[in-house]
C-alpha positions in Angstrom: 121.8 33.0 57.7 124.3 35.0 59.6 124.3 37.7 56.8 120.5 38.0 57.1 120.7 38.6 60.9 123.5 41.2 60.3 121.3 42.9 57.7 118.3 42.9 60.0 120.3 44.4 62.8 121.6 47.1 60.5 118.1 47.9 59.4 116.9 48.0 63.0 119.8 50.3 64.0 119.1 52.6 61.1 115.5 52.8 62.0 116.3 53.7 65.5 118.7 56.5 64.5 116.1 57.9 62.0 113.3 57.6 64.6 115.4 59.3 67.3 116.4 62.1 64.9 112.8 62.6 63.9 111.7 62.7 67.5 114.5 65.2 68.4 113.4 67.4 65.5 109.8 67.3 66.5 110.6 68.0 70.2 112.9 70.8 69.2 110.3 72.3 67.0 107.7 72.0 69.7 110.0 73.7 72.2 110.5 76.6 69.9 106.8 76.9 69.3 106.1 76.9 73.0 108.8 79.4 73.7 107.5 81.7 71.0 104.0 81.3 72.4 105.0 82.1 75.9 106.5 85.5 75.0 104.9 87.8 77.5 105.0 91.3 78.8 104.2 92.4 82.4 102.8 95.8 83.0 101.4 97.7 85.9 98.4 100.0 86.0 97.8 102.7 88.6 94.6 104.3 89.8 94.3 107.1 92.2 91.4 109.1 93.6 90.9 111.8 96.2 88.0 111.6 98.6 86.9 113.5 101.7 86.9 111.3 104.8 83.4 110.3 106.1 84.2 109.8 109.8 86.0 112.1 112.2 87.2 111.1 115.7 88.1 114.2 117.7 89.5 113.8 121.2 89.0 116.9 123.4 91.1 116.9 126.6 91.6 119.6 129.2 93.3 119.8 132.6 92.2 121.4 135.9 93.9 121.7 139.3 92.8 122.5 142.9 93.8 121.9 146.5 90.3 120.8 147.4 89.2 117.6 145.7 85.5 118.4 146.0 86.1 121.8 144.3 88.1 120.0 141.6 85.3 117.7 140.7 82.9 120.6 140.7 85.2 122.3 138.2 85.3 119.2 136.0 81.5 118.9 136.0 81.1 122.6 135.1 83.7 122.4 132.3 82.0 119.3 130.9 78.6 121.0 130.7 80.2 124.0 129.1 81.9 121.9 126.4 78.8 119.9 125.7 76.6 123.0 125.5 79.1 124.6 123.1 79.1 121.6 120.8 75.3 121.1 120.8 74.6 124.8 120.4 76.8 124.7 117.2 74.9 121.8 115.7 76.6 118.7 117.0 74.1 116.0 118.4 74.6 115.0 122.1 74.9 111.4 121.0 78.2 112.3 119.1 80.0 113.1 122.4 81.2 110.5 124.8 82.8 111.3 128.2 85.6 109.3 129.9 86.1 109.2 133.6 88.6 111.9 134.8 92.1 111.0 135.8 92.9 112.5 139.2 96.5 112.8 140.5 97.3 113.5 144.1 100.7 115.0 144.1 101.1 114.7 147.8 100.6 110.9 147.7 103.2 110.5 145.0 106.4 108.8 146.2 108.6 110.6 143.8 109.4 114.2 143.1 112.1 116.8 143.8 110.7 117.6 147.2 109.3 121.0 146.3 105.7 121.8 147.3 103.3 121.9 144.3 101.0 124.8 144.0 98.0 122.5 143.7 97.7 119.1 145.4 95.2 117.6 143.0 95.4 117.7 139.2 92.8 116.3 136.8 92.8 115.3 133.1 89.4 115.0 131.5 88.7 113.7 128.0 85.7 113.9 125.8 85.5 112.3 122.3 83.6 113.4 119.3 82.6 110.8 116.8 80.8 112.2 113.8 80.3 111.9 110.0 79.8 115.7 109.6 83.3 116.5 108.7 82.9 120.1 107.9 80.9 120.9 111.1 83.5 119.3 113.3 86.4 121.0 111.6 84.6 124.3 112.2 84.1 123.5 115.8 87.9 122.7 116.2 88.7 126.2 115.0 86.2 127.9 117.5 86.9 125.8 120.5 89.3 128.5 121.6 86.3 130.5 122.7 85.9 128.2 125.6 89.6 128.6 126.4 89.0 132.3 127.0 86.5 131.2 129.7 89.3 129.5 131.7 89.3 125.9 130.4 92.8 124.7 129.8 92.8 122.6 126.7 95.7 120.3 125.7 96.1 119.1 122.2 99.8 119.1 121.1 100.2 115.4 122.0 100.0 112.9 119.1 97.2 110.9 120.5 95.0 114.0 120.8 95.1 114.8 117.1 91.8 114.2 115.2 91.6 111.0 113.2 89.9 111.0 109.9 88.5 107.7 108.4 87.4 106.8 104.9 85.0 103.9 105.2 83.5 103.8 101.7 86.3 101.9 100.0 84.0 99.1 98.8 81.9 101.6 96.9 84.8 102.8 94.7 86.8 99.6 94.4 85.2 98.3 91.2 85.8 101.5 89.3 89.3 101.9 90.5 90.3 98.3 89.5 88.7 98.9 86.1 90.7 102.1 85.7 94.0 100.5 86.8 93.5 97.5 84.5 92.8 100.0 81.6 95.9 101.8 82.3 97.9 98.6 82.3 96.5 97.5 79.0 97.4 100.9 77.5 101.0 100.3 78.6 101.0 96.8 77.2 99.6 98.0 73.8 102.4 100.7 73.6 105.0 98.1 74.4 103.6 95.6 71.8 103.5 98.4 69.1 107.1 99.5 69.9 108.3 95.8 69.6 106.3 95.1 66.4 104.2 92.6 68.2 100.6 91.8 68.7 99.1 91.9 72.1 97.4 88.7 73.1 95.2 87.5 75.9 96.0 88.0 79.7 98.3 85.2 81.0 98.2 86.3 84.7 96.9 89.3 86.7 97.2 90.3 90.3 95.8 93.2 92.3 97.8 95.0 94.9 96.6 96.3 98.2 94.4 99.4 98.3 96.2 102.2 100.3 94.5 105.1 102.0 96.7 108.0 103.1 96.4 111.7 103.9 96.7 114.0 100.9 99.1 116.2 102.8 99.9 117.2 106.4 97.6 120.2 106.4 94.6 118.4 105.0 94.3 115.0 106.8 90.5 114.9 106.1 91.3 114.6 102.4 92.3 111.0 101.6 94.4 109.7 98.6 93.1 106.2 97.7 95.6 104.2 95.5 95.7 100.8 93.9 98.1 99.1 91.5 97.4 96.1 89.4 99.9 93.9 87.7 98.9 92.2 84.3 100.9 89.8 82.2 99.9 89.6 78.5 101.0 87.1 75.8 102.7 88.7 72.7 102.8 87.3 69.3 104.4 88.4 66.0 
C-alpha cells in the first residue's frame, strides 16, 4: 500500500514538473511573440506654410507741448483732425481709427526734477490706433505718414509698444491640410526606416499633434507669417 502511495506521489510530482515546464515554454513563446509584435518606430512629420497676416494693429502716437493748456488742447484737436483726414483721404475708413484720451503732464506740478526750468510747462502724448484687415493699404500709409511730420506733428515710434502688430487669424482654415501634410511626411520617413531595416511598416500604434506655431518670417517682414506644426507618429514594424 505504501509503495502505491509512493508511486502516486512520484507521478503527481512528475506531472507538476512537466506542466510547469510546458507553461513556462508557452509563456516564454508568448512573450517573444508580443515583443516581436511590439517592434515600433516613432517618426516626426513637419508642415510649414507662409501666409500674409490678415489683421494689422497700428498705434500712431505723437507729442505736443505748450505753456498754455488751452492752446495745447487746440493743437491736439487740430493734429487729430489732420491725421484722420490723411488716413481717410488715402482710403482708410473712419471706423478703423480709434482715439485715446491724451495724457497731459504739468511739469511745474511735478515734485521731482533737477530744478531747471522747462521750456514748456505742459506736454501731451496722444495716441490713435488703426485696426484694419487691409494690410497693404496700411503698410503704404506707414511709409507716407512722414508727410504729416513735415507739417509739424512730432510722431514717436521707436518704442517697442508702438510697433505695428500683425495677426494671422485664419489658422482653422489651414489646419486640416497642414496636419495631413505633416502626417504624410511622417509616414514617408517611417517607410524609409522600414525599408532600410528590412521590415514592413504596420499600422499606427500612437500619434500626437504638436502645437501650431505662428511667427514672423523675418524681422523686416513681420506681416508675413510662418505657420508650423509637427506631428509624432508611432508605427508597428514586422519582418
